[in-house]
A tleap script that builds the chain and sets N, CA, C and O, in Angstrom:
source leaprc.protein.ff14SB
mol = sequence {
  NMET ASN ILE LEU ASN VAL PRO ASN GLU GLU
  VAL GLU LYS LYS ARG LYS GLU PHE PHE ALA
  VAL LEU PRO ASP ASP LYS LEU GLU VAL PHE
  PHE ARG ILE GLY ARG SER TYR MET GLU LYS
  TYR GLN THR LYS SER ALA ASN LEU HIE SER
  LYS GLU GLY GLN GLU GLN ILE ARG GLN ILE
  ILE PHE ALA LEU THR GLU GLU LEU TYR GLU
  PHE ALA ASN THR LEU LYS ASN LYS LYS TRP
  CYS THR GLU GLU TYR PRO VAL ASP GLU GLU
  HIE ALA MET GLU GLU LEU CYS ASP ILE TRP
  ALA PHE MET ILE GLN LEU PHE LEU MET LEU
  GLY PHE ASP ALA ASN LYS LEU MET GLU LEU
  TYR LEU LYS LYS LEU VAL VAL ASN GLU PHE
  ARG LEU ARG SER ASN CTYR
}
set mol.1.N position { -48.037 -58.984 78.541 }
set mol.1.CA position { -48.253 -57.237 78.225 }
set mol.1.C position { -49.471 -56.718 77.185 }
set mol.1.O position { -49.881 -57.148 76.107 }
set mol.2.N position { -49.732 -55.934 77.775 }
set mol.2.CA position { -50.957 -55.249 77.163 }
set mol.2.C position { -50.863 -53.883 77.056 }
set mol.2.O position { -49.927 -53.252 77.548 }
set mol.3.N position { -51.918 -53.301 76.348 }
set mol.3.CA position { -51.853 -51.457 76.106 }
set mol.3.C position { -51.775 -51.005 77.220 }
set mol.3.O position { -51.212 -49.911 77.247 }
set mol.4.N position { -52.216 -51.512 78.486 }
set mol.4.CA position { -52.236 -50.569 79.273 }
set mol.4.C position { -50.958 -50.604 80.528 }
set mol.4.O position { -50.945 -50.022 81.612 }
set mol.5.N position { -49.899 -51.542 79.893 }
set mol.5.CA position { -49.064 -51.628 80.618 }
set mol.5.C position { -47.290 -51.532 80.165 }
set mol.5.O position { -46.235 -51.760 80.757 }
set mol.6.N position { -47.674 -51.069 78.798 }
set mol.6.CA position { -46.099 -50.530 77.998 }
set mol.6.C position { -45.451 -49.648 78.900 }
set mol.6.O position { -45.972 -48.644 79.385 }
set mol.7.N position { -44.625 -49.937 79.050 }
set mol.7.CA position { -43.260 -49.304 79.575 }
set mol.7.C position { -43.383 -47.632 78.771 }
set mol.7.O position { -43.894 -47.462 77.664 }
set mol.8.N position { -43.008 -46.941 79.311 }
set mol.8.CA position { -43.025 -45.641 78.797 }
set mol.8.C position { -41.987 -45.339 77.707 }
set mol.8.O position { -42.143 -44.698 76.668 }
set mol.9.N position { -40.472 -46.183 78.368 }
set mol.9.CA position { -39.495 -45.798 77.378 }
set mol.9.C position { -39.768 -46.717 76.265 }
set mol.9.O position { -39.030 -46.557 75.293 }
set mol.10.N position { -40.693 -47.684 76.173 }
set mol.10.CA position { -40.370 -48.289 74.886 }
set mol.10.C position { -41.877 -47.492 74.017 }
set mol.10.O position { -42.039 -47.773 72.830 }
set mol.11.N position { -42.721 -46.687 74.604 }
set mol.11.CA position { -43.207 -45.799 73.793 }
set mol.11.C position { -42.531 -44.698 73.049 }
set mol.11.O position { -42.709 -44.364 71.878 }
set mol.12.N position { -41.505 -44.059 74.183 }
set mol.12.CA position { -40.841 -43.019 73.630 }
set mol.12.C position { -39.567 -43.680 72.178 }
set mol.12.O position { -39.240 -43.070 71.160 }
set mol.13.N position { -39.200 -44.831 72.555 }
set mol.13.CA position { -38.500 -45.640 71.557 }
set mol.13.C position { -39.284 -45.397 70.149 }
set mol.13.O position { -38.732 -44.827 69.208 }
set mol.14.N position { -40.510 -45.842 70.096 }
set mol.14.CA position { -41.466 -45.911 68.985 }
set mol.14.C position { -41.886 -44.286 68.416 }
set mol.14.O position { -42.288 -44.010 67.286 }
set mol.15.N position { -41.676 -43.408 69.473 }
set mol.15.CA position { -42.348 -42.123 69.160 }
set mol.15.C position { -40.924 -41.769 68.176 }
set mol.15.O position { -41.053 -41.909 66.959 }
set mol.16.N position { -39.914 -41.426 68.593 }
set mol.16.CA position { -38.409 -41.379 68.132 }
set mol.16.C position { -38.266 -41.978 66.698 }
set mol.16.O position { -38.002 -41.233 65.754 }
set mol.17.N position { -38.464 -43.508 66.507 }
set mol.17.CA position { -38.655 -44.108 65.418 }
set mol.17.C position { -39.375 -43.737 64.194 }
set mol.17.O position { -39.065 -43.924 63.017 }
set mol.18.N position { -40.609 -43.056 64.822 }
set mol.18.CA position { -41.350 -42.802 63.615 }
set mol.18.C position { -41.548 -41.182 63.523 }
set mol.18.O position { -41.971 -40.738 62.455 }
set mol.19.N position { -41.336 -40.513 64.315 }
set mol.19.CA position { -41.310 -39.098 64.015 }
set mol.19.C position { -39.764 -38.535 63.651 }
set mol.19.O position { -39.499 -37.348 63.841 }
set mol.20.N position { -38.787 -39.451 63.127 }
set mol.20.CA position { -37.707 -38.832 63.030 }
set mol.20.C position { -38.059 -38.914 61.402 }
set mol.20.O position { -37.446 -38.204 60.603 }
set mol.21.N position { -38.914 -39.677 61.056 }
set mol.21.CA position { -39.030 -40.066 59.613 }
set mol.21.C position { -40.210 -39.101 59.217 }
set mol.21.O position { -40.084 -38.568 58.114 }
set mol.22.N position { -41.396 -38.778 59.985 }
set mol.22.CA position { -42.413 -37.888 59.654 }
set mol.22.C position { -42.342 -36.864 60.337 }
set mol.22.O position { -43.309 -37.111 61.057 }
set mol.23.N position { -41.892 -35.684 60.781 }
set mol.23.CA position { -41.740 -34.348 61.134 }
set mol.23.C position { -42.949 -33.646 61.439 }
set mol.23.O position { -43.217 -33.134 62.526 }
set mol.24.N position { -43.722 -33.656 60.328 }
set mol.24.CA position { -45.049 -32.853 60.239 }
set mol.24.C position { -46.120 -33.741 60.910 }
set mol.24.O position { -46.325 -34.948 60.777 }
set mol.25.N position { -46.775 -32.777 61.699 }
set mol.25.CA position { -47.986 -33.862 62.661 }
set mol.25.C position { -48.753 -33.446 61.410 }
set mol.25.O position { -49.107 -32.291 61.177 }
set mol.26.N position { -49.039 -34.811 60.403 }
set mol.26.CA position { -50.518 -34.309 59.912 }
set mol.26.C position { -51.551 -35.171 60.497 }
set mol.26.O position { -52.518 -35.214 59.736 }
set mol.27.N position { -51.693 -35.770 61.398 }
set mol.27.CA position { -52.333 -36.655 62.040 }
set mol.27.C position { -53.512 -35.146 62.803 }
set mol.27.O position { -54.739 -35.052 62.782 }
set mol.28.N position { -52.505 -34.241 63.361 }
set mol.28.CA position { -53.176 -33.580 63.949 }
set mol.28.C position { -54.504 -32.947 63.068 }
set mol.28.O position { -55.679 -33.027 63.425 }
set mol.29.N position { -54.009 -32.316 61.853 }
set mol.29.CA position { -54.834 -31.900 60.968 }
set mol.29.C position { -55.745 -32.682 60.627 }
set mol.29.O position { -56.607 -32.053 60.012 }
set mol.30.N position { -56.040 -34.005 60.745 }
set mol.30.CA position { -56.889 -34.454 60.323 }
set mol.30.C position { -58.092 -34.735 61.616 }
set mol.30.O position { -59.214 -35.154 61.333 }
set mol.31.N position { -57.723 -34.475 62.869 }
set mol.31.CA position { -58.380 -34.483 63.923 }
set mol.31.C position { -58.839 -32.840 63.830 }
set mol.31.O position { -60.011 -32.683 64.173 }
set mol.32.N position { -58.249 -31.792 63.494 }
set mol.32.CA position { -58.808 -30.558 63.563 }
set mol.32.C position { -59.850 -30.591 62.639 }
set mol.32.O position { -60.978 -30.176 62.904 }
set mol.33.N position { -59.506 -31.089 61.512 }
set mol.33.CA position { -60.893 -31.245 60.194 }
set mol.33.C position { -61.926 -31.877 60.763 }
set mol.33.O position { -63.035 -31.434 60.463 }
set mol.34.N position { -61.870 -33.021 61.689 }
set mol.34.CA position { -62.906 -33.602 62.156 }
set mol.34.C position { -63.461 -33.034 63.132 }
set mol.34.O position { -64.686 -33.113 63.223 }
set mol.35.N position { -62.746 -32.353 64.060 }
set mol.35.CA position { -63.507 -31.408 65.053 }
set mol.35.C position { -64.394 -30.051 64.528 }
set mol.35.O position { -65.307 -29.515 65.155 }
set mol.36.N position { -63.994 -29.750 63.527 }
set mol.36.CA position { -64.469 -28.696 62.496 }
set mol.36.C position { -66.443 -29.036 62.212 }
set mol.36.O position { -67.506 -28.468 62.463 }
set mol.37.N position { -65.934 -30.382 61.513 }
set mol.37.CA position { -67.004 -31.366 60.929 }
set mol.37.C position { -68.059 -31.621 62.453 }
set mol.37.O position { -69.283 -31.512 62.382 }
set mol.38.N position { -67.635 -31.822 63.220 }
set mol.38.CA position { -68.530 -32.583 64.340 }
set mol.38.C position { -69.210 -31.021 65.107 }
set mol.38.O position { -70.290 -30.999 65.697 }
set mol.39.N position { -68.406 -29.944 64.948 }
set mol.39.CA position { -68.918 -28.685 65.690 }
set mol.39.C position { -70.061 -28.158 64.294 }
set mol.39.O position { -71.175 -27.785 64.663 }
set mol.40.N position { -69.873 -28.145 63.312 }
set mol.40.CA position { -70.774 -27.840 62.050 }
set mol.40.C position { -72.166 -28.668 62.453 }
set mol.40.O position { -73.234 -28.163 62.799 }
set mol.41.N position { -71.837 -30.131 62.305 }
set mol.41.CA position { -73.012 -30.858 62.264 }
set mol.41.C position { -73.577 -31.291 63.558 }
set mol.41.O position { -74.499 -32.105 63.622 }
set mol.42.N position { -72.865 -30.593 64.880 }
set mol.42.CA position { -73.311 -30.964 65.981 }
set mol.42.C position { -73.479 -32.038 66.380 }
set mol.42.O position { -74.511 -32.428 66.926 }
set mol.43.N position { -72.499 -32.680 66.173 }
set mol.43.CA position { -72.439 -34.156 66.589 }
set mol.43.C position { -71.372 -34.174 68.250 }
set mol.43.O position { -70.229 -33.759 68.442 }
set mol.44.N position { -72.259 -34.772 69.102 }
set mol.44.CA position { -71.895 -34.844 70.373 }
set mol.44.C position { -70.610 -35.944 70.593 }
set mol.44.O position { -70.336 -36.687 69.650 }
set mol.45.N position { -69.892 -36.024 71.753 }
set mol.45.CA position { -69.242 -36.835 72.185 }
set mol.45.C position { -70.010 -38.061 72.767 }
set mol.45.O position { -71.103 -37.963 73.326 }
set mol.46.N position { -69.312 -39.253 72.576 }
set mol.46.CA position { -70.477 -40.817 73.015 }
set mol.46.C position { -69.461 -41.223 74.229 }
set mol.46.O position { -68.247 -41.417 74.172 }
set mol.47.N position { -70.461 -41.296 75.486 }
set mol.47.CA position { -69.913 -41.850 76.761 }
set mol.47.C position { -70.076 -43.604 76.096 }
set mol.47.O position { -71.087 -44.200 75.727 }
set mol.48.N position { -68.815 -43.994 76.141 }
set mol.48.CA position { -68.754 -45.373 76.053 }
set mol.48.C position { -69.640 -45.858 77.203 }
set mol.48.O position { -70.559 -46.380 76.572 }
set mol.49.N position { -69.898 -45.992 78.339 }
set mol.49.CA position { -70.914 -46.712 78.615 }
set mol.49.C position { -71.957 -46.408 79.018 }
set mol.49.O position { -72.446 -46.994 79.984 }
set mol.50.N position { -72.463 -45.597 78.504 }
set mol.50.CA position { -74.002 -45.292 78.238 }
set mol.50.C position { -74.466 -46.031 77.136 }
set mol.50.O position { -73.870 -46.390 76.121 }
set mol.51.N position { -76.008 -46.257 77.620 }
set mol.51.CA position { -77.038 -46.783 76.028 }
set mol.51.C position { -76.977 -45.791 75.247 }
set mol.51.O position { -76.895 -46.112 74.061 }
set mol.52.N position { -76.989 -44.309 75.541 }
set mol.52.CA position { -77.166 -43.588 74.269 }
set mol.52.C position { -75.806 -43.616 73.403 }
set mol.52.O position { -75.734 -43.547 72.176 }
set mol.53.N position { -74.733 -43.735 74.331 }
set mol.53.CA position { -73.332 -43.302 73.819 }
set mol.53.C position { -72.932 -44.540 72.675 }
set mol.53.O position { -72.463 -44.448 71.540 }
set mol.54.N position { -73.342 -45.756 73.515 }
set mol.54.CA position { -73.495 -46.955 72.571 }
set mol.54.C position { -73.875 -46.959 71.344 }
set mol.54.O position { -73.236 -47.190 70.317 }
set mol.55.N position { -75.220 -46.623 71.550 }
set mol.55.CA position { -76.150 -46.419 70.293 }
set mol.55.C position { -75.154 -45.307 68.841 }
set mol.55.O position { -75.041 -45.498 67.630 }
set mol.56.N position { -74.655 -44.267 69.704 }
set mol.56.CA position { -74.248 -43.304 68.762 }
set mol.56.C position { -72.654 -44.077 68.147 }
set mol.56.O position { -72.276 -43.938 66.983 }
set mol.57.N position { -72.089 -44.665 68.923 }
set mol.57.CA position { -70.778 -45.527 68.528 }
set mol.57.C position { -71.519 -46.538 67.351 }
set mol.57.O position { -71.023 -46.481 66.226 }
set mol.58.N position { -72.340 -47.189 67.501 }
set mol.58.CA position { -72.963 -48.268 66.625 }
set mol.58.C position { -73.436 -47.742 65.566 }
set mol.58.O position { -73.630 -48.550 64.657 }
set mol.59.N position { -73.710 -46.608 65.341 }
set mol.59.CA position { -74.263 -45.384 64.107 }
set mol.59.C position { -73.018 -45.496 63.168 }
set mol.59.O position { -72.976 -45.755 61.966 }
set mol.60.N position { -72.052 -45.236 64.029 }
set mol.60.CA position { -70.617 -44.802 63.301 }
set mol.60.C position { -70.046 -45.990 63.094 }
set mol.60.O position { -69.260 -45.932 62.148 }
set mol.61.N position { -70.114 -47.022 63.580 }
set mol.61.CA position { -69.508 -48.464 63.072 }
set mol.61.C position { -70.532 -48.990 62.044 }
set mol.61.O position { -70.147 -49.898 61.307 }
set mol.62.N position { -71.740 -48.544 61.915 }
set mol.62.CA position { -72.444 -48.993 60.811 }
set mol.62.C position { -72.046 -48.454 59.339 }
set mol.62.O position { -71.827 -49.025 58.270 }
set mol.63.N position { -72.049 -46.959 59.799 }
set mol.63.CA position { -71.476 -46.086 58.340 }
set mol.63.C position { -70.239 -46.626 57.971 }
set mol.63.O position { -70.058 -47.019 56.818 }
set mol.64.N position { -69.080 -46.708 59.115 }
set mol.64.CA position { -67.848 -47.250 58.464 }
set mol.64.C position { -67.754 -48.613 57.591 }
set mol.64.O position { -67.134 -48.756 56.537 }
set mol.65.N position { -68.611 -49.692 58.371 }
set mol.65.CA position { -68.716 -50.847 57.725 }
set mol.65.C position { -69.400 -50.682 56.057 }
set mol.65.O position { -69.111 -51.398 55.098 }
set mol.66.N position { -70.399 -49.491 56.070 }
set mol.66.CA position { -70.701 -49.539 54.724 }
set mol.66.C position { -69.790 -49.132 53.770 }
set mol.66.O position { -69.726 -49.619 52.641 }
set mol.67.N position { -68.835 -47.938 54.347 }
set mol.67.CA position { -68.117 -47.211 53.745 }
set mol.67.C position { -67.203 -48.452 53.288 }
set mol.67.O position { -66.886 -48.489 52.099 }
set mol.68.N position { -66.717 -49.566 54.230 }
set mol.68.CA position { -65.927 -50.887 53.762 }
set mol.68.C position { -66.240 -51.590 52.738 }
set mol.68.O position { -65.519 -51.896 51.789 }
set mol.69.N position { -67.352 -51.856 52.933 }
set mol.69.CA position { -68.114 -52.519 52.005 }
set mol.69.C position { -68.029 -51.526 50.409 }
set mol.69.O position { -67.473 -52.001 49.418 }
set mol.70.N position { -68.508 -50.481 50.404 }
set mol.70.CA position { -68.200 -49.615 49.426 }
set mol.70.C position { -66.700 -49.793 48.586 }
set mol.70.O position { -66.580 -49.997 47.378 }
set mol.71.N position { -65.733 -49.670 49.480 }
set mol.71.CA position { -64.623 -49.676 48.923 }
set mol.71.C position { -64.392 -51.210 48.515 }
set mol.71.O position { -63.947 -51.374 47.379 }
set mol.72.N position { -64.613 -52.255 49.217 }
set mol.72.CA position { -64.620 -53.593 48.516 }
set mol.72.C position { -65.334 -53.714 47.263 }
set mol.72.O position { -64.834 -54.402 46.374 }
set mol.73.N position { -66.249 -53.231 47.114 }
set mol.73.CA position { -67.057 -53.594 45.780 }
set mol.73.C position { -66.507 -52.704 45.183 }
set mol.73.O position { -67.303 -52.620 44.248 }
set mol.74.N position { -65.361 -51.558 44.869 }
set mol.74.CA position { -64.523 -51.316 43.817 }
set mol.74.C position { -63.866 -51.791 43.182 }
set mol.74.O position { -63.496 -51.345 42.096 }
set mol.75.N position { -63.440 -53.126 43.822 }
set mol.75.CA position { -62.453 -54.235 43.618 }
set mol.75.C position { -63.027 -55.448 42.745 }
set mol.75.O position { -63.462 -56.480 43.256 }
set mol.76.N position { -62.982 -55.225 41.496 }
set mol.76.CA position { -63.779 -55.692 40.554 }
set mol.76.C position { -63.192 -57.374 40.342 }
set mol.76.O position { -63.878 -58.381 40.166 }
set mol.77.N position { -61.996 -57.280 40.413 }
set mol.77.CA position { -61.353 -58.976 40.358 }
set mol.77.C position { -61.566 -59.776 41.161 }
set mol.77.O position { -60.937 -59.603 42.205 }
set mol.78.N position { -62.475 -60.965 41.117 }
set mol.78.CA position { -63.194 -61.941 42.085 }
set mol.78.C position { -62.405 -62.870 41.745 }
set mol.78.O position { -61.865 -62.749 40.645 }
set mol.79.N position { -62.121 -63.980 42.510 }
set mol.79.CA position { -61.386 -65.185 42.764 }
set mol.79.C position { -61.681 -66.078 41.639 }
set mol.79.O position { -60.822 -66.795 41.127 }
set mol.80.N position { -63.164 -66.019 41.177 }
set mol.80.CA position { -63.791 -66.792 40.024 }
set mol.80.C position { -63.758 -66.325 38.696 }
set mol.80.O position { -64.037 -66.943 37.668 }
set mol.81.N position { -63.233 -64.691 38.896 }
set mol.81.CA position { -63.316 -64.070 37.240 }
set mol.81.C position { -62.297 -64.768 36.541 }
set mol.81.O position { -61.227 -65.120 37.037 }
set mol.82.N position { -62.793 -65.022 34.968 }
set mol.82.CA position { -61.739 -65.134 34.472 }
set mol.82.C position { -60.773 -64.068 33.644 }
set mol.82.O position { -59.740 -64.383 33.053 }
set mol.83.N position { -61.149 -63.184 33.705 }
set mol.83.CA position { -60.688 -61.703 32.977 }
set mol.83.C position { -60.307 -60.752 34.057 }
set mol.83.O position { -60.747 -60.939 35.191 }
set mol.84.N position { -59.456 -59.660 33.772 }
set mol.84.CA position { -59.291 -59.036 34.675 }
set mol.84.C position { -59.857 -57.914 34.425 }
set mol.84.O position { -59.854 -57.630 33.227 }
set mol.85.N position { -60.557 -56.837 35.413 }
set mol.85.CA position { -60.952 -55.807 35.363 }
set mol.85.C position { -60.516 -54.798 35.943 }
set mol.85.O position { -60.288 -54.925 37.146 }
set mol.86.N position { -60.248 -53.441 35.279 }
set mol.86.CA position { -60.042 -52.355 35.690 }
set mol.86.C position { -60.804 -51.943 37.030 }
set mol.86.O position { -61.970 -52.236 37.297 }
set mol.87.N position { -59.938 -51.220 37.809 }
set mol.87.CA position { -60.803 -50.638 39.096 }
set mol.87.C position { -61.005 -49.059 39.161 }
set mol.87.O position { -60.005 -48.353 39.032 }
set mol.88.N position { -61.906 -48.636 39.301 }
set mol.88.CA position { -62.471 -47.231 39.247 }
set mol.88.C position { -61.610 -46.605 40.147 }
set mol.88.O position { -62.306 -46.272 41.106 }
set mol.89.N position { -60.206 -46.206 40.367 }
set mol.89.CA position { -59.611 -45.537 41.258 }
set mol.89.C position { -59.890 -44.390 42.196 }
set mol.89.O position { -59.550 -44.241 43.370 }
set mol.90.N position { -60.607 -43.597 41.375 }
set mol.90.CA position { -60.770 -42.228 42.057 }
set mol.90.C position { -62.195 -42.778 43.071 }
set mol.90.O position { -62.557 -42.201 44.096 }
set mol.91.N position { -62.747 -43.822 42.574 }
set mol.91.CA position { -64.002 -44.102 43.826 }
set mol.91.C position { -63.185 -45.137 44.509 }
set mol.91.O position { -63.558 -45.170 45.681 }
set mol.92.N position { -62.648 -45.624 44.389 }
set mol.92.CA position { -61.839 -46.569 45.407 }
set mol.92.C position { -61.186 -45.216 46.642 }
set mol.92.O position { -61.383 -45.061 47.847 }
set mol.93.N position { -60.525 -44.587 45.824 }
set mol.93.CA position { -59.966 -43.759 47.287 }
set mol.93.C position { -60.833 -42.726 47.927 }
set mol.93.O position { -60.505 -42.305 49.036 }
set mol.94.N position { -61.928 -42.267 47.328 }
set mol.94.CA position { -63.128 -41.550 47.983 }
set mol.94.C position { -63.492 -42.366 49.053 }
set mol.94.O position { -63.768 -42.003 50.196 }
set mol.95.N position { -63.467 -43.795 48.476 }
set mol.95.CA position { -64.003 -44.656 49.522 }
set mol.95.C position { -63.079 -44.701 50.592 }
set mol.95.O position { -63.552 -44.364 51.678 }
set mol.96.N position { -62.076 -44.976 50.577 }
set mol.96.CA position { -60.551 -44.887 51.819 }
set mol.96.C position { -60.964 -43.456 52.449 }
set mol.96.O position { -60.739 -43.470 53.659 }
set mol.97.N position { -61.327 -42.617 52.145 }
set mol.97.CA position { -60.919 -41.514 52.413 }
set mol.97.C position { -62.477 -41.236 53.497 }
set mol.97.O position { -62.509 -40.780 54.640 }
set mol.98.N position { -63.579 -41.680 52.665 }
set mol.98.CA position { -64.684 -42.157 53.777 }
set mol.98.C position { -64.383 -42.687 54.605 }
set mol.98.O position { -64.364 -41.959 55.598 }
set mol.99.N position { -64.007 -43.984 54.855 }
set mol.99.CA position { -63.391 -44.674 56.024 }
set mol.99.C position { -62.593 -43.791 57.077 }
set mol.99.O position { -62.947 -43.711 58.254 }
set mol.100.N position { -61.788 -43.313 56.698 }
set mol.100.CA position { -60.594 -42.432 57.406 }
set mol.100.C position { -61.745 -41.390 58.095 }
set mol.100.O position { -61.801 -41.353 59.324 }
set mol.101.N position { -62.420 -40.767 57.504 }
set mol.101.CA position { -63.423 -39.563 57.965 }
set mol.101.C position { -64.212 -40.337 59.514 }
set mol.101.O position { -64.119 -39.855 60.643 }
set mol.102.N position { -64.910 -41.533 59.169 }
set mol.102.CA position { -65.268 -42.014 60.134 }
set mol.102.C position { -64.647 -42.189 61.034 }
set mol.102.O position { -65.021 -41.846 62.155 }
set mol.103.N position { -63.142 -42.967 60.717 }
set mol.103.CA position { -62.581 -43.383 61.954 }
set mol.103.C position { -61.943 -42.284 62.796 }
set mol.103.O position { -61.530 -42.523 63.931 }
set mol.104.N position { -61.878 -41.262 62.321 }
set mol.104.CA position { -61.535 -39.694 62.851 }
set mol.104.C position { -62.552 -39.417 63.682 }
set mol.104.O position { -62.421 -39.139 64.874 }
set mol.105.N position { -63.824 -39.502 62.934 }
set mol.105.CA position { -65.217 -39.206 63.637 }
set mol.105.C position { -65.313 -39.955 65.064 }
set mol.105.O position { -65.532 -39.319 66.095 }
set mol.106.N position { -65.113 -41.505 65.046 }
set mol.106.CA position { -65.412 -42.195 65.876 }
set mol.106.C position { -64.500 -41.775 67.350 }
set mol.106.O position { -64.948 -41.577 68.479 }
set mol.107.N position { -62.832 -41.717 66.782 }
set mol.107.CA position { -61.972 -41.357 67.778 }
set mol.107.C position { -62.587 -40.290 68.538 }
set mol.107.O position { -63.007 -40.349 69.693 }
set mol.108.N position { -62.585 -39.199 67.656 }
set mol.108.CA position { -63.200 -37.884 68.342 }
set mol.108.C position { -64.176 -38.136 69.450 }
set mol.108.O position { -64.095 -37.853 70.646 }
set mol.109.N position { -65.036 -38.683 68.828 }
set mol.109.CA position { -66.621 -38.939 69.958 }
set mol.109.C position { -66.313 -39.547 71.012 }
set mol.109.O position { -66.840 -39.420 72.117 }
set mol.110.N position { -65.087 -40.511 70.580 }
set mol.110.CA position { -64.391 -41.340 72.134 }
set mol.110.C position { -63.867 -40.188 72.768 }
set mol.110.O position { -64.035 -40.430 73.963 }
set mol.111.N position { -63.449 -39.320 72.692 }
set mol.111.CA position { -62.536 -38.455 73.431 }
set mol.111.C position { -61.051 -38.248 73.151 }
set mol.111.O position { -60.274 -37.521 73.769 }
set mol.112.N position { -60.802 -39.051 72.070 }
set mol.112.CA position { -59.284 -39.088 71.391 }
set mol.112.C position { -59.106 -37.769 70.909 }
set mol.112.O position { -60.014 -37.002 70.590 }
set mol.113.N position { -57.625 -37.494 70.864 }
set mol.113.CA position { -57.197 -36.731 70.007 }
set mol.113.C position { -55.683 -37.202 69.178 }
set mol.113.O position { -55.198 -38.313 69.391 }
set mol.114.N position { -55.155 -36.401 68.407 }
set mol.114.CA position { -54.017 -36.816 67.836 }
set mol.114.C position { -52.970 -37.957 68.607 }
set mol.114.O position { -52.523 -39.081 68.379 }
set mol.115.N position { -52.877 -36.761 69.807 }
set mol.115.CA position { -51.858 -37.423 71.044 }
set mol.115.C position { -52.239 -38.474 71.510 }
set mol.115.O position { -51.469 -39.432 71.440 }
set mol.116.N position { -53.407 -38.621 72.069 }
set mol.116.CA position { -53.828 -39.900 72.571 }
set mol.116.C position { -54.309 -41.070 71.678 }
set mol.116.O position { -54.893 -42.073 72.087 }
set mol.117.N position { -53.961 -40.779 70.345 }
set mol.117.CA position { -54.368 -42.108 69.342 }
set mol.117.C position { -52.981 -42.289 69.010 }
set mol.117.O position { -52.763 -43.423 68.583 }
set mol.118.N position { -52.045 -41.594 69.061 }
set mol.118.CA position { -50.611 -42.124 68.506 }
set mol.118.C position { -50.052 -42.522 69.999 }
set mol.118.O position { -49.023 -43.193 69.910 }
set mol.119.N position { -50.382 -42.329 71.057 }
set mol.119.CA position { -49.650 -43.117 72.367 }
set mol.119.C position { -50.385 -44.535 72.488 }
set mol.119.O position { -49.791 -45.550 72.850 }
set mol.120.N position { -51.733 -44.496 72.149 }
set mol.120.CA position { -52.258 -45.986 72.026 }
set mol.120.C position { -51.744 -46.672 71.305 }
set mol.120.O position { -51.445 -47.816 71.645 }
set mol.121.N position { -51.476 -46.185 70.070 }
set mol.121.CA position { -50.717 -46.854 68.845 }
set mol.121.C position { -49.859 -47.445 68.889 }
set mol.121.O position { -49.655 -48.599 68.512 }
set mol.122.N position { -48.869 -46.293 69.638 }
set mol.122.CA position { -47.240 -46.833 69.905 }
set mol.122.C position { -47.468 -47.995 70.700 }
set mol.122.O position { -46.865 -49.016 70.368 }
set mol.123.N position { -48.307 -48.031 71.795 }
set mol.123.CA position { -48.172 -49.019 72.698 }
set mol.123.C position { -48.810 -50.283 71.939 }
set mol.123.O position { -48.189 -51.345 71.894 }
set mol.124.N position { -49.905 -50.153 71.423 }
set mol.124.CA position { -50.143 -51.144 70.572 }
set mol.124.C position { -48.879 -52.097 69.556 }
set mol.124.O position { -48.864 -53.288 69.247 }
set mol.125.N position { -47.938 -51.007 69.253 }
set mol.125.CA position { -47.205 -51.687 68.278 }
set mol.125.C position { -46.130 -52.814 69.038 }
set mol.125.O position { -45.740 -53.890 68.585 }
set mol.126.N position { -45.710 -51.991 70.718 }
set mol.126.CA position { -44.780 -52.495 71.284 }
set mol.126.C position { -45.569 -53.999 71.889 }
set mol.126.O position { -44.986 -55.082 71.847 }
set mol.127.N position { -46.726 -53.859 72.342 }
set mol.127.CA position { -47.244 -55.126 72.385 }
set mol.127.C position { -47.497 -56.211 71.388 }
set mol.127.O position { -47.732 -57.340 71.821 }
set mol.128.N position { -47.478 -56.014 70.240 }
set mol.128.CA position { -47.458 -56.524 69.099 }
set mol.128.C position { -46.215 -57.561 68.990 }
set mol.128.O position { -46.281 -58.790 69.012 }
set mol.129.N position { -45.075 -56.749 68.869 }
set mol.129.CA position { -44.040 -57.112 68.767 }
set mol.129.C position { -43.578 -57.869 70.132 }
set mol.129.O position { -42.953 -58.930 70.106 }
set mol.130.N position { -43.820 -57.444 70.891 }
set mol.130.CA position { -43.630 -58.482 72.408 }
set mol.130.C position { -44.469 -60.074 72.099 }
set mol.130.O position { -44.075 -61.195 72.424 }
set mol.131.N position { -45.530 -59.750 71.484 }
set mol.131.CA position { -46.392 -61.230 71.289 }
set mol.131.C position { -45.351 -62.039 70.186 }
set mol.131.O position { -44.931 -63.179 70.387 }
set mol.132.N position { -44.990 -61.123 68.852 }
set mol.132.CA position { -44.254 -62.208 68.177 }
set mol.132.C position { -42.793 -62.436 68.564 }
set mol.132.O position { -42.164 -63.263 67.905 }
set mol.133.N position { -42.232 -61.838 69.489 }
set mol.133.CA position { -40.953 -62.342 70.038 }
set mol.133.C position { -41.209 -63.575 71.011 }
set mol.133.O position { -40.361 -64.438 71.240 }
set mol.134.N position { -42.467 -63.545 71.545 }
set mol.134.CA position { -42.814 -64.710 72.702 }
set mol.134.C position { -43.423 -65.531 72.123 }
set mol.134.O position { -43.901 -66.401 72.853 }
set mol.135.N position { -43.695 -65.661 70.635 }
set mol.135.CA position { -44.637 -66.781 70.093 }
set mol.135.C position { -45.918 -66.579 70.904 }
set mol.135.O position { -46.353 -67.546 71.529 }
set mol.136.N position { -46.471 -65.568 70.943 }
set mol.136.CA position { -47.741 -65.407 71.906 }
set mol.136.C position { -48.842 -66.200 70.703 }
set mol.136.O position { -50.037 -66.344 70.962 }
savepdb mol mol.pdb
quit
């Protein structure tokens, strides 16, 4: 099983499972925010199959990776440390929000909306559960 051939009824089960708990569509709000910033800064959609589009995608991935490293660097307690150091929680949360913003931008550049992302995510959950059951 893969994400492309997940039965619709399995996706619907996942949708009911999660939307029973989360009735508000906050994800759509994130996508609306992301679209507004893309319009403001004239960010174009990226064609996954073109050289230019792939370069746009790489730039977002590089920015995303940088933000991930910035978040990791807020974690001060390394394996070799003998003392525990406090984390600047505000800085850490800021970096997580930057990561989220770049992820939303990447999805939007690739033509995703909240519904498409949710659909693919639910399909991936079904695939993962199938793999766990089948000792993949």
